[in-house]
C-alpha positions as CSV (number, residue, x, y, z in Angstrom):
1,M,-12.0,26.7,-20.1
2,L,-8.6,24.6,-20.4
3,L,-7.2,21.7,-18.3
4,R,-4.5,23.8,-17.6
5,H,-6.6,26.2,-16.2
6,L,-6.9,23.4,-13.7
7,N,-4.2,22.5,-13.1
8,Y,-2.9,25.9,-12.4
9,F,-5.7,26.2,-9.7
10,L,-5.4,23.4,-7.9
11,A,-1.1,24.1,-8.1
12,V,-1.9,27.7,-6.3
13,A,-4.6,25.4,-3.4
14,Q,-1.8,22.7,-2.5
15,Y,1.2,26.1,-2.2
16,Q,-1.2,28.2,-1.0
17,S,1.0,31.0,-2.9
18,F,1.4,32.2,-6.5
19,T,5.5,32.4,-6.5
20,R,5.3,28.4,-5.1
21,A,2.8,27.3,-7.9
22,A,4.7,29.3,-10.6
23,R,8.0,27.8,-9.5
24,A,6.3,24.6,-9.1
25,L,4.6,24.4,-13.2
26,H,7.8,25.9,-14.1
27,V,5.7,29.0,-15.9
28,S,6.1,32.6,-14.5
29,Q,3.7,34.5,-11.8
30,P,2.0,36.6,-14.0
31,A,1.0,33.7,-16.7
32,L,-0.5,32.0,-13.1
33,S,-1.9,34.7,-11.9
34,Q,-3.7,36.2,-15.5
35,Q,-4.7,32.1,-15.8
36,V,-6.5,32.0,-12.3
37,R,-8.4,35.1,-13.4
38,Q,-9.5,33.8,-16.2
39,L,-11.0,30.5,-14.2
40,E,-12.4,32.9,-11.8
41,E,-14.3,35.3,-14.4
42,H,-15.7,31.8,-16.7
43,L,-16.9,30.6,-13.3
44,G,-18.5,34.3,-12.1
45,A,-16.6,33.4,-8.8
46,Q,-13.7,34.4,-6.7
47,L,-12.1,31.1,-6.0
48,F,-8.7,32.6,-3.3
49,D,-8.6,35.1,-0.7
50,R,-5.4,37.2,-1.7
51,T,-5.6,39.5,0.9
52,G,-3.0,37.5,3.2
53,R,0.1,36.7,3.8
54,L,-0.5,33.4,2.6
55,V,-3.0,32.9,-0.4
56,R,-6.2,30.8,0.5
57,L,-9.0,29.8,-0.7
58,T,-12.8,31.3,-0.3
59,D,-15.6,29.2,0.2
60,A,-16.2,28.8,-3.5
61,G,-13.0,27.6,-3.9
62,E,-13.4,25.1,-0.7
63,V,-16.4,23.5,-3.1
64,Y,-14.8,23.7,-6.5
65,L,-11.8,22.1,-5.4
66,R,-13.1,18.7,-5.1
67,Y,-14.7,18.9,-8.3
68,A,-11.8,20.0,-10.1
69,R,-9.8,17.0,-8.8
70,Q,-12.7,14.5,-9.2
71,A,-12.2,16.0,-13.0
72,L,-8.7,15.3,-13.6
73,Q,-9.1,12.3,-11.9
74,D,-11.5,11.1,-13.9
75,L,-9.3,12.6,-17.1
76,E,-6.3,10.4,-16.4
77,E,-8.8,7.3,-16.0
78,G,-10.0,8.1,-19.9
79,R,-6.7,8.9,-20.9
80,R,-5.5,4.9,-19.5
81,A,-8.7,3.6,-21.0
82,L,-7.4,4.8,-24.2
83,H,-4.8,3.0,-24.1
84,D,-5.7,0.0,-22.8
85,V,-5.2,-3.2,-24.8
86,S,-7.6,-6.1,-24.9
87,D,-4.7,-8.2,-25.7
88,L,-2.8,-6.4,-23.7
89,S,0.6,-6.0,-25.7
90,R,1.0,-2.8,-23.8
91,G,-0.2,-1.2,-20.6
92,S,0.6,-0.2,-17.2
93,L,-0.1,-0.7,-13.4
94,R,-0.1,0.2,-10.4
95,V,0.3,-2.1,-7.4
96,A,1.5,-1.2,-4.1
97,V,1.7,-4.4,-1.0
98,A,2.4,-4.9,2.7
99,P,5.8,-5.5,3.2
100,T,5.1,-8.8,4.4
101,F,3.7,-10.2,1.3
102,T,7.0,-9.5,-0.6
103,S,8.1,-12.3,1.0
104,Y,6.1,-15.1,-0.5
105,L,3.5,-14.0,-2.9
106,I,5.0,-10.8,-4.4
107,G,7.7,-12.7,-6.0
108,P,6.1,-15.9,-7.8
109,L,2.8,-13.5,-8.4
110,V,5.2,-11.1,-10.2
111,E,7.2,-13.9,-12.0
112,A,4.1,-15.3,-13.3
113,F,2.8,-11.8,-14.5
114,H,5.8,-11.1,-16.0
115,R,6.4,-14.2,-18.5
116,R,2.6,-14.4,-19.6
117,Y,2.8,-10.2,-19.9
118,P,6.0,-9.2,-20.6
119,N,5.4,-5.7,-22.2
120,V,3.1,-4.3,-19.4
121,R,4.6,-1.8,-16.9
122,L,4.6,-3.0,-13.2
123,V,5.8,-0.1,-10.3
124,L,5.5,-2.6,-7.4
125,Q,6.1,-0.6,-4.2
126,E,6.2,-1.3,-0.7
127,M,3.8,0.1,1.9
128,L,1.4,0.1,4.9
129,Q,-2.3,-0.8,4.6
130,E,-2.9,2.8,6.2
131,R,-1.6,5.1,2.6
132,V,-2.4,2.6,0.2
133,E,-5.5,3.0,0.7
134,T,-4.8,6.9,0.1
135,Q,-3.0,6.3,-2.7
136,L,-5.8,4.1,-4.3
137,V,-8.9,6.9,-3.9
138,E,-6.4,9.6,-4.3
139,D,-6.1,7.7,-8.3
140,E,-2.7,7.1,-7.4
141,L,-2.5,3.1,-7.3
142,D,-4.5,0.5,-8.7
143,I,-4.5,-2.2,-6.8
144,G,-3.8,-2.8,-3.2
145,I,-3.0,-6.3,-1.3
146,A,-3.1,-5.9,2.7
147,F,-4.8,-7.0,4.9
148,E,-8.4,-7.0,7.1
149,K,-11.4,-5.0,6.2
150,P,-10.6,-1.0,4.3
151,T,-11.2,1.5,6.8
152,S,-12.0,3.6,3.9
153,A,-16.0,3.6,1.9
154,A,-14.2,3.9,-1.2
155,V,-12.0,1.4,-1.2
156,E,-13.6,-1.7,-2.3
157,F,-11.9,-5.8,-1.4
158,Q,-12.4,-9.1,-1.9
159,P,-9.9,-11.4,0.3
160,L,-7.1,-13.4,-1.1
161,L,-5.7,-15.5,1.1
162,V,-5.2,-16.6,5.2
163,E,-2.2,-16.5,6.9
164,T,-1.1,-17.6,10.8
165,L,1.6,-16.2,12.7
166,A,4.9,-18.7,13.5
167,V,7.8,-18.4,15.5
168,V,10.0,-17.9,12.8
169,M,14.0,-18.5,13.3
170,S,16.9,-19.7,12.0
171,R,17.5,-23.7,11.0
172,T,20.4,-23.8,13.5
173,H,17.9,-22.1,15.8
174,P,18.0,-25.1,19.3
175,L,14.2,-25.0,18.8
176,A,13.9,-25.4,15.0
177,E,13.4,-29.4,15.3
178,R,10.2,-28.8,17.1
179,R,6.8,-29.1,16.3
180,S,4.6,-26.4,18.3
181,I,6.5,-23.8,20.7
182,D,4.2,-22.8,24.0
183,R,3.9,-19.8,26.4
184,D,6.0,-20.3,28.3
185,T,9.0,-21.1,26.2
186,L,8.1,-18.7,23.7
187,M,8.6,-15.9,26.6
188,R,12.4,-17.1,27.3
189,E,13.1,-16.6,24.0
190,S,15.1,-12.6,22.7
191,L,12.7,-11.9,20.3
192,V,13.0,-9.2,17.2
193,L,10.5,-8.1,16.0
194,L,9.2,-5.9,13.8
195,T,7.8,-1.5,14.9
196,P,4.6,-1.1,16.0
197,E,3.5,0.7,12.6
198,F,2.9,-2.6,11.2
199,A,-0.3,-5.0,11.1
200,T,2.1,-7.7,11.7
201,R,3.4,-6.3,15.2
202,G,-1.1,-4.8,16.3
203,Q,-1.1,-9.3,15.2
204,I,0.9,-10.1,18.3
205,E,0.3,-7.3,20.4
206,R,-3.1,-8.5,20.2
207,H,-2.5,-12.5,20.7
208,C,0.2,-11.4,23.9
209,R,-2.7,-9.2,25.6
210,Q,-5.5,-11.9,24.8
211,H,-3.0,-15.1,26.4
212,D,-0.8,-12.5,28.6
213,L,2.0,-13.2,26.5
214,D,5.0,-10.8,28.3
215,L,7.4,-10.7,25.6
216,K,11.2,-10.8,25.6
217,V,11.7,-8.2,22.6
218,S,15.6,-7.8,22.5
219,M,15.7,-5.5,18.6
220,E,12.9,-3.7,16.8
221,S,13.6,-3.1,13.4
222,N,10.8,-1.3,10.5
223,S,12.6,-3.3,7.8
224,L,11.7,-6.9,7.1
225,N,14.7,-7.3,5.6
226,A,16.2,-6.8,8.7
227,V,14.5,-8.6,10.7
228,I,15.1,-12.0,8.9
229,E,18.8,-11.1,8.2
230,V,19.1,-10.4,12.2
231,V,16.9,-14.1,12.5
232,R,19.3,-15.5,9.9
233,R,22.3,-14.9,11.4
234,T,21.7,-14.5,14.9
235,G,19.9,-16.7,17.6
236,L,16.7,-14.3,18.4
237,A,14.1,-15.3,16.8
238,T,10.4,-13.4,15.3
239,L,7.2,-13.9,15.3
240,L,6.2,-13.6,11.5
241,P,3.6,-15.2,8.3
242,A,4.8,-18.8,8.4
243,A,5.0,-18.5,4.7
244,I,7.7,-16.6,4.8
245,A,10.1,-19.3,6.3
246,N,8.8,-21.5,3.9
247,N,10.0,-20.3,0.7
248,S,13.6,-19.7,2.6
249,E,16.6,-22.5,2.9
250,Y,18.3,-21.0,6.1
251,L,14.9,-19.8,8.2
252,V,12.1,-22.4,9.8
253,A,8.8,-21.6,11.2
254,V,7.3,-23.5,14.4
255,S,3.8,-23.2,15.5
256,L,2.9,-21.4,18.3
257,D,0.3,-23.1,21.3
258,P,-1.8,-21.1,21.9
259,A,-2.3,-20.5,17.7
260,P,-3.0,-17.3,17.2
261,P,-6.2,-16.1,15.2
262,Q,-5.5,-16.3,11.5
263,R,-4.8,-13.7,8.8
264,R,-7.2,-12.9,5.9
265,A,-5.2,-10.5,3.4
266,I,-6.8,-8.5,1.1
267,L,-7.2,-7.1,-2.5
268,M,-8.2,-3.9,-2.7
269,Q,-8.9,-1.5,-5.2
270,R,-10.6,1.9,-5.7
271,K,-14.8,1.5,-5.6
272,G,-16.0,2.3,-9.0
273,A,-12.3,2.6,-11.0
274,Y,-11.9,1.2,-14.5
275,Q,-10.3,-2.0,-14.3
276,S,-7.9,-2.1,-17.6
277,A,-7.4,-4.9,-19.6
278,A,-4.1,-5.4,-17.1
279,M,-5.6,-4.6,-13.8
280,R,-8.5,-7.2,-14.4
281,A,-5.2,-9.9,-15.7
282,F,-3.0,-9.0,-12.5
283,I,-6.8,-9.9,-10.3
284,E,-7.3,-13.0,-12.0
285,L,-4.2,-13.7,-11.3
286,A,-3.3,-13.0,-8.1
287,L,-6.7,-14.6,-7.0
288,K,-5.7,-18.0,-8.8
289,Y,-2.3,-17.4,-6.7
290,G,-4.1,-17.4,-3.9
291,A,-7.0,-19.6,-3.7
292,A,-4.5,-22.1,-4.4
293,S,-2.0,-21.0,-1.3
294,T,-2.1,-22.5,2.4
295,F,-0.3,-20.3,4.5
């Protein structure tokens, strides 16, 4: 059995069609069908039910699918291990971060990493935590940075830093000189907030329920950059990690009273995943930056 057989099997399982799978693989349908037949003969089991409009996995196929995916994942890890160089003269790393981190942590961290290891290819993505966990488990990422404890048992984590929400506004805002903002003042302010799919918005909602806050939300956005631009250019304020304002010449962060609970950021990886030299170096540097930061 060859690696090609596994790839063909997985493609047919994904597309539920020999025609669509062949098109995606850029091979002819007869060649694809022949390879899958060879795999079934080798295993002594029928993997697909071909009698319906869609090609479906048999019970045997469902069982084999899990092992085939794991085998390809292990082979990919092996390929990366062979190309791992301990002196980091080359290498690659796939990192995903929750959106708010791009505004204050990722810039300095990536700058320091690239300065030390300029030949390591870094693929950096911004995404919500649920997707980060999914891609870690499926070996589409090496490292994830997000909030709180992961929901998947297949993901392990370690603490990275702790941050606190604040009222973030333009330096020209009438409340910008205050040391803190109480609940009544906050409820009178017009706010722009991140949309509910963000972990930050969930933290805000929990704080509001706890302190019976009825916020005046004038605008929402699913883009952190858009929220920051709105705050910078209008009289609207927002609720974001204080560090975002601390790293901007246009914004200021004012403490909340009562103070919201602090939020722990974590560094995640797939449990038992192979750690390349680039991955180990990035983790070490991230933990160093996290330990030195107060947010």
